[in-house]
VOGULO-534829 format. One record per atom (N, C-alpha, C): x, y, z. Coordinates in steps of 0.001 Angstrom, whole numbers, plus 500000, padded with zeros to 6 digits. Each point is the difference from the previous one (the first is absolute). Example, Ala and Ser with C-alpha at 12.3 -4.5 7.8 and 13.67 -1.06 7.14 Angstrom:
<marmis>
513190494310507800/499110501190500000/500900501200500000/499650501050499280/500820501190500060/499230501090500730/
</marmis>
This chain:
<marmis>
259867745913134287/500308500149498573/499224498931499223/499214500423498959/499220499014499272/500876499180499073/499359498984499372/500766499051499181/500678500712498829/499299500961499398/500562500745498872/501268500744500415/499952500748501085/501146500809500442/501164499152500463/499696498855500631/501084499102500422/500796499522498793/499283499584498969/500684499499498799/500802501116499353/499372501194499890/500689501117499353/501230500433500793/499846500037501325/501124500393500866/501176499041499818/499684498707499961/501066498998499856/500689500123498654/499215500207498961/500583500101498664/500869501256499890/499539501068500612/500731501268499897/501340499936500716/500011499489501220/501219500016500818/500922498828499726/499496498987499345/500865498853499737/500656500089498641/499221500370498994/500527499946498628/500144501372499357/499360501036500549/500083501349499448/499624500008498523/498939499248499664/499583499932498606/498856500980499789/500200500954499108/499009501043499797/499506500061498559/500450499109499181/499552500077498602/498630499367499844/499415500188498835/498640499547499746/499865498484500075/501090499287499634/499947498538500046/499770499513501416/500680500616500967/499821499572501385/498602500346500493/499447501136499525/498647500365500403/498977498962499514/500183499568498755/499102498965499470/500153498688500780/501248499666500351/500236498786500780/499325500101501368/500142501210500601/499370500204501304/498479499851499921/499432500590498930/498548499954499848/499509498564499847/500766499215499245/499624498600499796/500036499239501318/501070500215500793/500105499327501295/498856500405500915/499717501307500003/498914500495500856/498668499365499653/499702499917498683/498734499411499573/499914498529500384/501094499277499846/500003498583500354/499772499817501496/500646500851500809/499815499905501442/498577500359500404/499435500992499344/498640500410500326/499009498894499668/500193499389498827/499113498896499626/500131498843500976/501254499722500402/500216498908500944/499332500291501330/500052501270500435/499418500363501292/498478499877499997/499373500131498816/498534499956499918/499449498590499918/500826499026499691/499514498634499824/499954499274501344/499016499092500132/499846499194501224/500014498526499592/501168499381499934/500085498643499482/499220498987500815/499672500311501277/499257499029500794/498524499948499595/499519501012499269/498619500020499528/499967499478498572/499260498928499752/499922499413498671/498972500768499189/500399500514498849/499061500729499154/498924499056499476/498790500527499813/498890499166499548/500323499300498689/500611500746499050/500273499400498696/501108498950500067/500761499998501105/501074499024500140/499498498658500525/498774499948500526/499469498753500544/499296499212498908/500529498825499717/499361499107499042/500007498610500606/498814499475500256/499893498696500631/499662498967498939/500923499085499761/499793498971498985/499455498750500671/500753498931500008/499571498750500642/500346500043501479/499049499620500848/500287499974501425/498761499887500850/500150500298501274/498916499843500971/499578501350500558/498685500217500039/499459501100500775/499689499470501402/500472500692501011/499755499635501396/499159501100500637/498807499640500484/499135500964500679/500214499872501504/500429501090500616/500220500038501442/498751500549500686/499533499299501031/498795500441500704/500192501360500665/501060500156500778/500130501162500864/499022499862501155/500314500552501133/499115499887501163/498728500812499818/498888499458500470/498718500681499885/500061501383500656/499501500990499282/499996501362500498/501251500795499696/500998499356499408/501267500687499737/500111500525498571/499044499622499129/500022500425498598/501325499626499327/500501498793500302/501319499595499513/499966498788499083/498848499717499385/499999498964498969/500967500431498899/500758499066499458/500985500355498975/500225498826499058/500571500312498848/500319498979499003/501494500022499743/500617498825500067/501393499830499604/500030499176498716/501093500138499239/500184499160498811/501361499324500078/499989498677499833/501253499235500034/500329499496498604/501200500352499517/500511499546498711/500969498842500256/499599498754499679/500874498857500310/501239499924499113/499969500642498833/501165499936499104/501147500828500567/499709501218500424/501041500839500598/500093499826501510/499099499207500578/499920499798501444/499886501352500718/499020500793499539/499795501339500542/498555500157500442/499795500566501187/498653500308500460/499839501516500086/498975500507499325/499666501419500019/498893500200501025/500265500747501053/499045500164501094/499064501170499763/498746499808500403/499001501063500031/499955500781498686/499720499291498924/500068500616498668/498798500882499684/498876499794500679/498781500715499629/500151501522500058/500482500591501090/500135501465500012/501036500517499012/500966499175499643/501019500425499044/499406500168498607/499179499049499590/499414500078498660/498666500741499984/499487500310501200/498743500754500101/500179501180500964/500859500955499671/500332501063500945/498843500946500314/498940500003499191/498896500934500241/498877499399500835/500084498696500329/498961499377500823/500251500367501458/499060500710500596/500220500622501309/500294499011501130/499134498991500188/500142499112501148/500737498706499647/500701500018498877/500735498831499535/499064498796499881/500447498805500379/499212498810499724/498834499825500967/500174500349501279/498894499909500942/500293499130501207/498926499500500622/500082499327501288/499633498515499887/500949499141500266/499915498534500054/499799499368498611/501106499561499422/499962499257498732/499553498580500246/498944499564499281/499415498695500305/500083498973498881/500207500424498753/500141499039498912/500558500729498787/500680499248499127/500552500584498777/499972498954498899/499665500433498779/499891499059498886/500110500755498681/500343499253498945/500096500559498651/498944499341499123/499319500821499197/499001499477499063/499829501002498864/500017499501498759/499744500834498835/500930501187499860/501266499809500366/500968501086499854/499902501071501064/499294499711501098/499878500968501090/500370499334501323/500489500832500921/500361499562501336/498940500504500977/499433499078500785/498934500337500944/500506499785501425/499861501027500837/500366499888501409/498776500301500857/499642499046500865/498851500163500894/500499500627501295/499492501197500296/500451500750501179/498846500027500989/500086499158501009/498896499654500888/499374501180500746/500721500607500932/499417501029500846/499721501286499217/500795500280498982/499712501151499145/498769499768499133/499539498753499918/498769499700499288/500071500264498519/501050499497499347/500131500243498563/500818498892499347/499786499866498704/500866499173499166/500765500960499102/501298500032500168/500844500876499197/500372499252498724/499780500635498849/500231499358498705/501113500743499285/501025499257499593/501206500578499417/500368499291498710/500886500615499212/500587499259498894/501112499120500563/500690499281499142/500993499042500493/501330500643500386/500036501332499960/501129500727500574/499585500672501305/498825499614500518/499445500520501258/499546501448499908/499781500500498766/499452501340499839/498480499948500135/499476500890500803/498577499976500314/499129500280498773/498981499129499814/499003500202498964/498704500508500610/499568499334501069/498743500362500641/499950499383501390/498926500315500720/499760499433501314/498509499744500142/499639498830500531/498598499631500157/499705499865501493/499007500724500473/499655499967501418/499161498766500333/500529499171500923/499280498836500517/500308499920501492/499016500156500868/500280500068501439/500556498689500556/501015500132500854/500539498844500716/500252498817499063/500638500290498874/500241498970498977/501132499071500422/499952498748499507/500912498979500519/500837499286498939/499337499320499050/500719499166499035/499421500188498605/500782499601498976/499586500216498617/500278498767499153/499105499748499020/500241498997498966/499347500505498720/500196499261498895/499552500486498695/499346498874499203/499067500394499119/499379499057499076/499287500774498905/500268499639498752/499261500507498833/499897501523499950/501100500674500256/500008501448499859/499514500778501202/499811499318501106/499548500672501222/500935499677501163/500120500960500897/500691499779501267/498944499839501075/500223499054500907/499062499746501089/500732500212501328/499433500865500833/500667500403501234/499090499718501191/500522499253500975/499229499749501220/500068501221500914/498891500278500668/499902501185500853/499259499654501282/500531500482501133/499285499853501268/498779500913500047/499957500993499107/498867500920499828/499865501012501132/500149499574501231/499846500903501142/501328500495500540/499964500730501095/501215500566500595/500848498948500703/501233500368500327/500871499149500808/499474500054501434/499415498888500442/499358499997501316/499858498578500523/500603499686501111/499846498696500640/498716500015500819/499040499164499610/498683500032500634/499310498658499779/499750499209501070/499337498700499841/498630500098499330/499389501184500060/498673500199499411/500047500765498682/501152499963499367/500175500696498716/498936499538499009/499293500929499377/498863499650499146/500262500191498503/501105500637499658/500249500339498599/500618498834499242/499225499392499104/500551498958499134/500951500624498986/500962499202499585/500929500474498990/499448499829498599/500775500460499036/499585499809498605/501215499863499102/499747499637498758/501029499972498964/499648501079498984/500962500865499701/499813501048499001/500531499507498650/499256500307498949/500371499613498641/500472501250499253/501268500007499593/500594501157499323/500229499670498531/499479500829499110/500299499881498571/501442500472499795/500853499133499468/501416500345499895/500299500930498828/498981500351499210/500171501010498952/499557501373500496/498781500077500534/499512501283500505/500553500321501382/500487498972500714/500528500131501363/498952500565500957/498765499515499824/498895500381500868/499367498754500611/499468500142501208/499228498920500603/498650499927499286/499705498827499429/498761499855499223/498951499169500728/500396499314501079/499026499194500739/500622499574501332/499149499589500932/500459499427501267/499143498796500345/500568499094500766/499281498801500432/500306499751501474/498974499966500839/500206499759501427/500339498535500264/500901499803500963/500438498653500379/499863499870501520/500954499303500646/499949499841501452/500660501166500703/500415499764501241/500592501049500816/501519500045499851/500514501197499778/501437500269499865/500693499024499037/499654500083498712/500602499110499001/501463500346499739/500823498977499941/501430500189499759/500407499528498607/500584498788499912/500500499504498732/498915499788498967/500358500165498717/499050499821498907/500735499434498781/499404498980499361/500568499412498781/498864499710499022/500397499730498746/499021499651498970/500453498752499259/499013499157499614/500307498860499135/499543500268498572/499619501229499714/499526500369498670/498494500047499886/499317499256500864/498537499999500009/499416500531501302/500780499904501053/499540500422501322/501099500774500722/499578500762500997/500909500567500981/499817499243501304/501097499810500726/499951499343501308/500614500969501010/499222500330501022/500373501056500930/500049499439501421/501147500175500657/500208499471501356/499510501014501025/498882499685500658/499438500889501015/500639499711501358/500468501046500684/500717499797501261/499153500317501233/499194501061499929/499345500472501220/501010500465501026/501155500449499531/501100500337500896/499716501110500980/499082500907499647/499648501071500928/499045499535501094/499458498782499844/498900499564500861/500409498972501052/501302499852500210/500484499007500970/499271500160501335/499586498873500589/500247498605499606/498952499423499042/499147500864499439/498924499525499120/500416500040498532/501058499271499692/500560500035498655/499032499450498947/500176500488498762/499362499361498860/500805498736499694/499413499079499261/500702498746499696/499655499494498604/499553500916499118/499497499559498698/500821500536498839/499877499291498888/500589500410498735/498856500378499069/499945501261499568/498948500435499082/500347499610498572/498990499550499260/500146499650498586/499161500982499187/500639500700499067/499320500984499155/500082499548498554/498860499923499329/499975499671498566/500389501240499204/500979499865499116/500424501140499203/498960500371498942/499161499045499619/499007500249498953/499035501127500359/499573500059501257/499101501075500423/500505500748501230/501205499656500441/500653500635501139/499092500014501233/499538498798500358/499169499844501193/500519498821500816/499925500135501318/500415498914500891/499008498847499869/500533498811499722/499126498834499828/499932499128501239/501057500009500805/500013499168501208/501153500418500895/499958499486501231/501123500119500927/500316498612500519/501244499614499862/500429498662500390/500713500076501352/499531499283501015/500688499999501303/501379499356499884/501008500684500543/501376499477499975/500559499925501417/500310501146500583/500564500096501352/500008501472500391/500270500285501271/499918501376500471/501133500871499465/499675501292499809/501016501024499764/500850499690498763/499333499870498856/500693499661498763/500832501178499501/501074499656499310/500947501029499566/500329499831498518/501037499251499694/500467499836498632/499278498859499310/499806500128498673/499428498916499208/500790499893498694/500354498760499610/500805499729498812/499237499033499106/499987500278498699/499287499148499043/500985499093499276/499673498701499940/500800498992499308/499189499503498814/500315500513498799/499224499659498807/500164498533499618/501168499418500257/500237498600499619/499069499055500746/499702500320501219/499194499102500834/498584500533500252/499692501159499412/498715500645500239/499722500089501503/501010500534500688/500021500010501463/500398501371500523/499500500342501167/500449501191500711/500746499585501259/501002500792500369/500683499839501284/499705501264500808/499363499820501142/499499501128500782/500663499999501373/500584501142500352/500690500125501284/499069500567501052/499927499327501144/499263500486501161/500999500440501055/499784501201500523/500906500512501027/499672499465501395/498890499234500119/499588499513501303/499477501139500861/499739499693501276/499502501042500904/501060500485500976/501254499540499800/501158500409500797/499981499431501422/499013499156500305/499903499404501331/499817498488499906/498799499553499688/499721498558500008/500026499380498608/499747500803498969/499995499474498642/501266500451499280/500891499080499710/501273500372499367/499800500353498530/500991500690499438/499938500280498571/500128498696499217/499487499992498776/500023498800499174/499767500403498548/500319499084499080/499691500182498584/499067498877499580/498945500373499285/498993499034499577/499966499905498480/499806498788499527/499854499734498570/498514499887499685/499533500794499035/498604499963499590/499905499503498569/499393498827499811/499741499463498665/498806500752499416/500211500698498892/498948500850499463/498887499215499307/500250498734499675/498953499176499396/499085499397501059/500608499491501066/499207499316501029/499726500884501219/500735501097500106/499949500897501163/500438499303501293/500763498922499843/500581499332501160/501122500860500569/500016500146501311/501020500793500687/500820499082500902/501313500051499874/500851499211500892/501270500775500310/500540499833501201/501215500732500383/501241499414499342/500952500869499688/501301499551499532/500856499623501212/501037499190499794/500800499536501143/500879501068500631/500103501169499365/500851501057500553/499328501344499745/500098500897500988/499404501334499888/501033500964499425/499867500332498733/500960500851499316/499518501446499962/500885500908500348/499731501430499851/500584500485498676/499456501107499484/500489500620498769/500122498957498884/498919499287499745/500017498896499046/500220500485498563/500796499230499248/500122500220498561/500105498660499298/499145499838499004/499997498769499209/501048500108498912/500835498960499881/501030499971498971/500081498562499488/499377499754498841/499925498639499485/499141499133500894/500544498879500420/499292499085500898/500365500226501464/500570501162500281/500446500281501360/499316501253500533/499576499924501245/499440501151500689/501040500483501007/500627501136499682/501052500553500850/499413500855501117/500760500134501073/499610500858501110/500938499763501161/499669500573501140/500783499742501206/499047499709501152/500504499287500960/499180499558501119/500526500583501303/499163499992501028/500443500370501334/500149501489500193/500495500390501157/500179501398500373/501353500192500673/500384501275500134/501231500397500696/501179499151499521/500781499441500925/501195499257499612/499713498548499648/498726499599500053/499658498600499736/499384499812498612/500174500977499111/499402499898498681/500908499219499047/499393499538498887/500743499204499030/499481500268498595/500920500340499088/499648500154498596/499917498623499343/499095499858499008/499925498737499294/498854499959499021/499686498794499525/498886499843499061/499303498673500231/498718500001499683/499196498790500057/499892499449498590/500461498760499809/499835499321498719/498540499558499903/499257500562499054/498569499755499930/499662498636499418/500984499339499409/499788498640499485/500155498973501110/501076500139500776/500267499039501080/499439500458501345/499569501276500084/499474500578501241/501045499992501118/501251500219499632/501096500017500974/500675501374500005/500447500400501180/500651501298500160/501508499830499988/500685500864499253/501456500002499940/500514501345500488/500840499977501027/500565501238500535/501143500476499112/500141501323499889/501116500598499272/500899500703501015/501197499481500224/500899500631500983/500628501267499423/499542501160500435/500548501256499517/501379500238500610/500921500437499181/501395500152500416/500155500901501222/499188501043500087/500153500979501082/498763500052500892/499329498880500156/498720500009500694/500082500595501402/501102499816500680/500112500473501382/499930501521500118/500287500721498912/499984501464500083/498634500598499672/499080499210499468/498681500505499666/499131500113501248/499298501115500124/499174500234501171/498525499691499764/499423500586498934/498560499899499766/499733499741498529/500041498741499549/499706499713498590/498614500512499648/499875500568498793/498750500680499681/499458499632498619/500603500515498939/499502499737498647/500921499032499271/499377499127499201/500734498988499249/499674500144498518/501017499798499159/499763500030498556/500973499037499324/499478499198499063/500807498990499308/500059500318498515/501202499926499405/500159500070498551/500668498711499531/500229499876498716/500605498771499464/501349499694500643/500762501041500305/501353499791500508/500188500341501471/499140500870500505/500268500557501326/498818499861500952/500327500071501285/499023500067501077/500257501301500747/498973500828500119/500124501275500705/499195499943501289/500586500532501060/499315500060501285/500310501348500643/498957500655500524/500236501260500702/499972499780501507/500679500888500707/500042499977501457/499494501354500492/498888500000500729/499440501247500533/500726500460501255/500878499156500522/500816500294501174/499143500448501184/500129501241500475/499255500434501193/498752500810499639/499650500044498726/498807500699499491/500104501522500008/501031500577500532/500091501460500054/501258500551499323/500936499126499653/501202500419499294/500028499321498639/500873500442499080/500025499403498669/500132498482500029/499300499364499072/500063498553499870/501116499576499069/499980498714499640/501050499437499150/499367499086498958/500520500066498773/499641499055498949/501177499059499789/499749498698500195/501030498988499788/499700499245498710/501058499728499270/499900499211498763/500820498729500168/499347498851499742/500644498701500169/499861499171498725/500820498963499909/499727498943499045/498839499175500547/499428499137499205/498897499165500476/500431499053501114/501303499775500104/500488499117501063/500384500750501263/499892501346499988/500236500767501213/501324500722500084/500817499978498938/501273500730500012/499733501495499847/500570500815500873/499781501440499970/500750500637498831/499270500764499187/500587500676498851/500110501504500200/499055500576500732/499993501448500150/499196500394501228/500316501184500535/499306500549501158/499839501494499769/498752500494500029/499727501395499688/499109500632501066/500315501228500390/499171500732500950/498794500585499274/498801499839500596/498758500468499392/499377501100500864/498755500346499672/499230500878500863/499471499231501195/499134500632500771/499472499378501216/498915498965499674/500178498812500513/499060498863499867/499773499630498529/501016499440499338/499850499549498613/499040498825499922/498813500227499431/498904499050500192/499482499339498736/500217500589498835/499401499447498779/500957500202498839/500046499009499104/500952500009498890/499290499627498715/500348500670498892/499545499541498685/501155500129499016/499921499251498915/501094499911499031/499706500809498754/500946500855499607/499949500694498713/500910499260499046/499416499374499013/500787499160499083/500513500793498805/
</marmis>
């Protein structure tokens, strides 16, 4: 018996109401039930999603799984919206793509670098797709004077000591959203930053182990040409610019055997290179402090290096024993955010702390939460 007949049967045998008033009442109940049956409250309507102040979290997803995703965390309501891209972009066939590698906001647009899919996805600040720019094996992004600069391995994903394909930096006009120029750098370039006059690109040579690259490429923005390569250390990864000191902090991943990971300070005036006293991963500059975490597995430690005194201060996280694989770090005026990639194949976690390490919130994310940017 369908829903209509069940209701009618009950009304007929219970109340024996046959006048027009009862028919109208029945019709109203039926319509309300039908509308209720058609709604799916677990699916958030596109027009219902409005992201104000908060964090965009880009999840890598495992290579080959096409599971890169974007989450949004609202600190005011303490709510995390998972995998928002397909919700606000229901007509995009393959969703976000394969391996999320960087995310940033510039000029009212949200840029997500999707490594293996070979594209930079460009969205408005509600994560609605505007365009997509094809850049093979793209890695990291920075901005200067109306342009986006994206590091690219240029060639295919291939571990080969004799790899011959140098990487490049693509220059994207943020108005036309087209690549307008490219500049070749070293092998497998990763991190990229700008001081307003130059780009600094960390070359890794990661595909060429054990023959890693060890240089930092310098590109003049005036003519978008590489002017020099500064030797730093093998297998470079992240690079952070400190405008107060006219200094770069460059992370070396080491060779995983005899050369340990380290962070090097590069004075941009003298080009003097010296190691910092602690090797920080996921570095973020906040005032006179360089935040990050050290070590691996259960022997890691969150903290910051005071750049004035050159001393490291550990931050005892309230729930440190439950974290498995610390991954991405982000600092705001009031909070410290840290993601946990856990086992790399199941959903990760976004933790929110006070600057002293008190746990404020814990949110489940997509797989391998790797990059964070702030929507103010």
